[in-house]
N, C-alpha and C positions, 0 to 999 in steps of 0.2 A: 835686548835680552833674547837669547836664542829660544828659550822656552817661554811659554805664555803666562800672562797674569792669571788666567783661570787655573792653570796648573799650580801656581803658587798658592792660590786660594784653596784648592782641594787639598794640597799637602798641609796647609795650616790647619784645616779642619781635621784631617786625619792624624795630625800630631797630637790631638787630644784623645784619640782612641778610634777604634774601628767604627765604620758607619755604613749604612745601607744607602743606596743611590738616592732615594727620596729624602733621606736625612741630610745628605750633602746638598741637594737642591734647596731644601728648606733653610739650611744654614746660610746659603748664598742669598736667598731671597730675604732673609731676616735682616741683612745689611744692605738691602736695596740693589743687589746684583741679580738682575732678572735673567735667569737661565732656565731652560726647560730640560727635562730628562733626555730628550732626543739629542741635545748638544753634549750632554755629560757622558752618555754611554760610549760613544766612539773615543772620547778622550780617556776615559777610565781604561778602556781596552788598550789603547796605545801606551798608557802609563804602565799597565800590567805587563805588556809585551816588552817594554823597556827595562823592566825590573824595579821600577820605583814603587809599585804597589803589588800586594798579594791579596788574596781573598779567601774566604771560607764560606761554605754553604751552611745555612741553619734553617731548620724547620720553622714554618710560619703558622701561627694558630689560625690565620684567616685565609690561607691560600697556599700557593706553591712555595717551595723553599726560596729563601732569600740569600742573595750574595752580599756578604759584608766585606768591605774593602779595608785593608790595613796598610800602613806605610812600612816598607822594608828598610833595612839599614841603608841600602843605596838611595832610597827615597829620602831618608834623613839627610844624606849628603847633598842631594839635589836641592832639598829645601834650604839648607844653609847657603848654597850657591845662589839660589833665587832670591833669598832674603838680602844677601849682600848686593846683588845687582839691583834689586828694587830700591834699597836704601840709597845707593849711588844715584839712581835715576831721580828719585824724589829730591835729593840734595841738589842735583844739577838743575832741575826745574825751579826749585825754590831760589837758587842763587841768581837765576835770571831776573827775578823781580828786585833783588837787592843790588845787582851790579848795573842795571840799566835804568835806574831812577834818575830823572833830571829835574 
């Protein structure tokens, strides 16, 4: 897979709607994918620069404005490609245990 598993996870999260960075990190941690915000910020910037994500600023009641990320139409296409590649990968790995049993 040319793009990473973490990108797939982020796009899956954003396919449900826009999210703030800490919401993305919390969603990943909720499924035992331990990622820190310092890892996510550069990836979100790369994804935004690649056109797969957009964002909007919103006022925060407890501090500075927050950047909420949203998936773009290009991001939806990338998500479909990543889903297909992931499913093929999982099928290949699963077939190893089926074809090599003695």
